[in-house]
C-alpha positions in Angstrom: -37.5 93.6 31.3 -41.2 91.4 30.6 -40.3 90.6 27.3 -36.7 88.9 28.4 -39.4 87.6 31.3 -41.9 86.2 28.5 -39.0 84.5 26.2 -37.9 83.1 29.4 -40.8 81.5 30.5 -41.3 80.7 26.6 -38.2 78.4 26.2 -38.2 76.9 29.6 -41.5 75.6 29.5 -40.9 74.2 25.7 -37.5 73.1 26.2 -38.0 71.7 29.7 -41.5 69.5 28.2 -39.5 68.1 25.9 -36.8 67.2 28.2 -39.9 65.7 30.3 -40.4 64.1 27.4 -37.5 62.9 26.4 -36.4 61.3 29.6 -39.9 59.7 29.7 -39.7 57.6 26.5 -36.1 57.6 27.5 -36.9 55.1 30.2 -38.8 52.6 27.6 -36.2 52.5 25.0 -33.6 49.4 24.4 -30.6 50.5 25.4 -28.8 51.2 22.3 -31.2 54.0 21.6 -31.3 55.0 25.5 -28.0 57.0 25.8 -28.6 59.6 23.0 -31.8 60.8 24.4 -30.3 61.2 27.9 -27.2 62.9 26.3 -30.0 64.9 24.6 -31.7 65.6 27.6 -28.1 66.5 29.2 -27.4 69.2 26.5 -31.6 70.7 26.5 -30.7 71.6 30.4 -27.5 72.6 30.1 -27.7 74.6 27.1 -32.0 76.0 26.9 -33.5 75.2 30.2 -31.1 76.0 33.0 -30.3 79.1 31.2 -34.0 80.0 30.8 -35.0 79.0 34.2 -32.1 81.8 35.0 -33.5 84.2 33.0 -37.0 84.0 34.0 -36.2 83.9 37.6 -34.3 86.9 37.7 -36.1 89.3 35.6 -38.8 87.9 37.7 -37.5 89.9 40.5 -36.2 92.0 38.5 -40.2 93.3 37.3 -40.9 92.4 41.2 -38.4 95.2 42.2 -39.5 97.5 39.8 -43.4 97.2 40.8 -42.2 98.0 44.6 -40.5 100.9 44.3 -43.4 102.5 41.5 -45.6 102.0 44.5 -47.3 98.7 43.3 -46.4 96.6 47.0 -49.8 96.8 47.8 -50.9 94.5 44.7 -47.6 92.8 45.3 -48.9 91.3 48.4 -52.5 90.2 47.1 -52.5 86.1 47.5 -52.2 85.5 43.9 -49.6 88.2 43.0 -47.7 86.9 45.5 -48.5 83.0 45.7 -47.1 83.8 41.7 -43.7 84.9 43.0 -42.9 82.2 45.3 -44.2 79.8 43.1 -41.9 81.1 40.3 -38.9 81.5 42.6 -39.3 78.0 43.9 -39.7 76.4 40.3 -36.7 78.3 39.1 -34.6 76.9 42.2 -35.8 73.1 41.8 -35.1 73.7 38.2 -31.2 75.4 38.9 -30.4 73.3 42.2 -32.2 70.2 41.6 -33.1 68.9 37.6 -29.8 70.5 36.6 -27.3 69.1 38.3 -28.9 65.5 38.0 -28.7 65.8 34.5 -25.2 67.1 33.9 -24.6 64.3 36.7 -26.9 61.5 34.1 -24.4 63.3 30.8 -21.2 62.6 32.5 -22.9 58.6 33.5 -24.2 58.5 29.9 -20.7 59.5 28.9 -18.6 57.1 31.1 -20.3 54.4 30.3 -18.4 52.0 27.8 -21.6 50.4 26.9 -25.3 51.2 26.0 -26.6 50.4 29.4 -26.6 53.1 32.2 -25.0 52.2 35.3 -27.0 52.9 38.7 -25.8 56.5 39.6 -26.5 57.5 36.1 -29.8 55.7 36.1 -30.5 57.3 40.2 -29.9 60.5 38.2 -32.2 60.0 35.4 -35.3 59.0 37.6 -34.4 62.3 39.5 -34.5 64.6 36.2 -38.1 62.9 35.9 -39.3 63.6 38.7 -38.1 66.8 39.5 -38.9 68.4 35.8 -42.0 68.5 35.5 -42.7 69.4 38.9 -41.2 72.5 38.6 -43.0 73.1 35.0 -46.3 72.2 37.1 -44.9 75.0 39.2 -43.9 77.2 36.2 -47.3 76.7 34.9 -49.8 77.5 38.4 -47.5 80.6 38.7 -48.3 81.9 34.8 -52.0 81.2 35.7 -51.9 83.2 38.7 -50.2 86.1 37.2 -51.6 85.8 33.9 -55.6 84.4 35.3 -55.9 85.7 38.6 -54.0 88.7 39.3 -57.0 91.3 38.5 -55.9 94.1 36.4 -57.2 97.4 36.1 
């Protein structure tokens, strides 16, 4: 289960960082190149970011339940461990219910746009993805820190 959790986190961070970078770069691109980059961002979210966020969040919940049933309930309540779990779940929810739907609306706007210019709703969705995606990634990085470095072992 830990392997699935780590794979999910790794893919989530990698694809999410690539998508965040593409969204930022697309904002400064000329209109004829912007649509291609934003289409790629929408595809990244559909094929990599959202499934990885679901995998990491779901496996994290399963690990927590297994640890609790194995008698490690007191350790799960330690501040670093509890913060890791809360941040991980919030990041997953933000990605799945915030960034992913916005990226798909942005993708539909890009594909429906007759010219290289992005319509108002598509631009709003691009800004939303540019805000929510990196926020979720920052939460994952803090959760990783808390889970790997701050949680005592032994």
